[in-house]
N, C-alpha and C positions, 0 to 999 in steps of 0.2 A: 477496628479502624473506622467503623461507620456508625452513623445514627440511622436507625430504621425509620422509613417514612411509609405509612400505610396508605396506599392509594389504589384505586381500581382503574384499569385501562390507562389512558394517557393523562388526562387532567380531571377525570371524573367518570361516573358510570354512564353518562350520556354519549361518550365518545364511541364511534363505530368500531367494533372489534375487527372488522376486515382490514383496518389500517395496519394491523400487525401481520400482514401477509408476507411470505418470503419473496425476496427480490433476486433476480438472476444477476450475473456479472455485468450485464449490459445496463443495469439500473432500471429495468422495466418490471412491472408487476407480472408475476408468473400466473397467478390465478387469484380471483377475488373470494377466497375463503380464508378463515382464520387458521394459519399455520403455526401460530404461537398461542400458548395459553395466556390468560389474562395476566399481565405483568405486575410485579411489585418493584418498588424503587428504594434505593439507598443513597443517602447523601455522603459523599466522601469527606473525611476529615484527615488531619495530619498530612502525609505526603500526597494524599488524593484530594486535598481541599480544592474546591472549585469545580469538581466533577460530580455528576449525578449518574448513578448506574441503574439501568432498568433491567431487571432480571426477567428473562422469558425462558420458556421451555419450547424449543423448536420441535416441530413434528417431522422435520428432516434436516439433515446437515450437509449432505453432498448435493450441490446444485448442478444441474445440467445446463450448459450454455446452449442456447438455440443454434441451429445450423446456420442461421442467417448472420450470426455474430461474426465480425471480422477477426476474432482472435483464434489462434491455432490450438487452444486447449479446449476440452469439452467438459471438464468437471472442476469445480472449485469448492473450497470450504472457507467460510468467513465466520469465525466464532464470535466476532464483535461486529457492531454496526455503529458508525460514527467513529471519530478519531481525535484523540487529544493532541495530536501533533499540530493541529490548527493551521495547516498549510492554506494560504489564501487562495491558491489555484486548484485545490483538490477537485478532481472530476467527479468524485463520489458524493459531494455535498447534496445534490438533489435527491438522493435516496431517502434522506430524512423527511422530505416533504410527503412521501408516501405513508409515513407513520404519524402524520399530523405534528411533526416537529419542524422547527425553523432551521433551514439549511444554513442560514447566515449566523445565527446566534446560538443554536443548540447542537449543531453537528460536532463542534469541538468539545462540548461540555456535557452533553447527555449521551452516554454510551450504552448501547443495547448489548447485553451480555447473554449469550445463549448458554445458560448454565448447565444444560444437559448435553452439550456438544460432544463430549467424549463418549458417553454411553450411547448416543445416537449413532456415532460413527462406527462403534464396535458392532452394533446391530446391522447397519447398512453394508458392512463389508463381508457379510456372510456369503460364502461361495455361491449359493444358489441365486443370490441377488446381484452379485458384483463380479465383474470380469477383470478386475485388477488394472483398470486404466489409470494413467497418471492424474494426480490431483494437484491443482495450483492453489497456493495460499498467498494472500496479499494482493488480491485482484480488486478488492472493493473497500478494504480497510486494512490497517496495518496490524498484523498478528502479534507484533512486539511493541505495541503502544503501552502506555502506562498501566492500563487495566490488566495486562498480562502479569504484572508484578504481584497482583492480588489473586487473580483467578487461575492462573497457570493452565488455561485451556489449550493454548498452542502446544505446550509441553505434553499434555495428555494426548493430544491429537497425534503428535509425532511418535509417541510411544506406541499407539495403536497401529499407525501406518508401518512403523518399523517391524512390529510383531507380525504383521500381515505381508511383509516384504513388498509393500505397495509403493511404486515410485511417486515422488512428490517434489514440488519446488516451492520456494518461499521468496517473495519480494518484500523488502522491509527498509525502513530508515532506523529501526530500533536496535541499539547496541545490547539490549536485553537478550538478544539471540545468543550472546556469548555464555549466558547462564545455562544454555542447553548444548554447549559445545560437545560434551561427552556423548550425549544422546544422539546428536546429529552425526557424529563420527561413527557411532555404532550402526545407525541407520544406513549410512553410506557404504558400510561393509556388506549390508544385506540387500540393498536395492539402489536404484538410481536416485540421487539426491542432488538438486541444484539450488543454490541460494544466490541472491543478488541484492546488492545495496543500491538504493537511490541516493546519489550524491550530485546535486545540481550545481553547487558552487562551494568554494572555500572562502568566499568574501564574507567576512563576519557581519558587516552591515546589512547585506542582502539576506543572509541567513536569518538574522534576528528579526528582520522586517517581514519576511515571507513565510517562514516555517518555525515560529517561535517555540513550539512545543517539542521539537525534535532534538536529539543529541547533537552536539557540536559536530560539524562535518569531518573534522580531523579524527574524532573518536570513531566515526564510521569507517574512515580509511584504515585505521588500526584494526577494526573488526574484520575488514576484508582480508587483511594480511593474516590474522589469526585463524580465520576459517580455512583459507587456502593452505596454511602451514599444517593444519590438522587433517588435511586430505579431503576437505569438503569444498567442492568447486564453488567459488563465489565470484561472480562478475560484478560489473558496475553499470548501472543505468544513469548516464549523465543527464538527469532530467528533473524537472523541465528546465531547459535553457530559456531564460526570461529576457525577451527583447528589451534593450535599453537598461537592463539591470545586471545581467550576468553573462552577457554574450560578447564582451570585449575579448580580443585575442589573448591578452595576458591572463584574463580570468579562466578561459577555457584551457589554456596551457597549464595553469596551476593545478587544476583538477586532474587533467590527464596525466601529468607528470607524477603526482602523488599516487594515483591509482596504479599506474604502471609499476612504480617502485614498490607498491604493496603486493604486487604479484597477481593483479586481476587478470584472468585469462581473456576477458572480453570487456570492452568499454563501448557502449552504444549511446549516442545522444538522441534526445527527443526535444524538439522545439515546442514551446508552450502551445497548447491548444485549449480552446474555450468552448465547451458545449453549452447549449441553452441552460440557463440556471446558474452555471458557473461563470459564464461570461458577465452577467449582470453583477455578480458578487465581486469578481476580480476587478472589473472596470470601476466599480464604486470605490473599492479599496484604493485603486491606483489614483483616482481623482482626488482622494484625500492625502495620499502620501507622495505621489509623484505626478502632480497635475500637468507637468510639462510633457508627460508621455500619454496622457489620456486620449487626446484627439487622434493621435497617430495610431494608437491601439484600436480605437473604434473603427477606423478605416481599414486597418489590417485584418481585423477579426470580424468582418461582416459574416463570414462563415466560421465554422468551428476551428478549422486549421489555417495556419499561416500559408502564404503562397508556396507552391511546391518547389519553386526555384530556391527559396530561402531554406527550406528543409534539406534539399539536396546539397546546397552549399555548406550547411552546417555539418552534415554527415561527412563530406569530403574533408573539411577542416579537421574534424576530430580524427578521421582515419590517418591523415598526414601527421598529426601530433602524436598519435599512438605509435606509428611507425618510427618516427624520429626518436622518441624516448626509448623505445625498445632497442633501436640500433645503438643508442648511447649506452645502454646497459648491457649490450651484447646478448639480448634475448630474442628468440625467434618469434615471428608473428604467430598469433593464436586466433583461430576463427571464433566468431561470436557464438554464444550458446542460445538455445531456444528461449531461455528465460529472459535474456536481455533484449531480444527482438520482439517479444510478444506484448509488452506493456507499453502504454502510450501516455502516461501522465503522472506517475508517482515516483 
């Protein structure tokens, strides 16, 4: 499915190799040494047309999140870097800059593939080295983006974690997760497995404009139902809610209603936030596609997060909608899972 392109480094032998250093979940360089071997590239054709895959051999695959990070998990795995889902608001875009790749034009199209991820994980889970802590996937790139259809690294990682009875969680927008339904169900019988779908809107115009590479949101809702029916806990992250685009009461109600009907045990909203690097990209996109919202967003997002009052109001609105639709269906309220509370942007 690919035409091989022989290149050394990023764009030539003069590129500094330290740019291929591992990054932690907070998108900061861990250390300035080469943690990837010199990569090779392949150009996608057929169903992968428009993508370029950079093959690297990671020197480690389990990332430890620094204690200063505000997230409640301490270990992550990201078998890919970059994401073909092409979400305009993605908080992970700046990670490509550390690899001498353009966050605006190459994050969606140049996908770094850690081709030895499964073998590295098997080595790193040796009992003398590893204490069996939970591992989160989907923290910095989607494990079920299009590349997974070719490389199957996420499937291999799940197989290894299941064999080791090591707890794990997955956050995704990719319905390709359903191809691993049997494997996830088996893993859930062995250890703690949590999954979560990011579904920010059912509005087709907003979906097509802001996350054009993702599966249709209704297909994601169907995947939530299938995972829960299979005994695999799957909540929903209603995220991000985009001010002026997907935050109308009727839009929020549509998402909550569909996800409650799909049996989601938890539904948690996240209002758009724009970190440095992402802010410039998103506001530039907004200026072209919705110039009527650009000035207001520039004022609202002088800092990364929208005002706390807006975030609190959104959370209350969604809680009320969840309660109303569960009452309508005669379902008991369900507390949110750790998976849905811990992520803030995908």
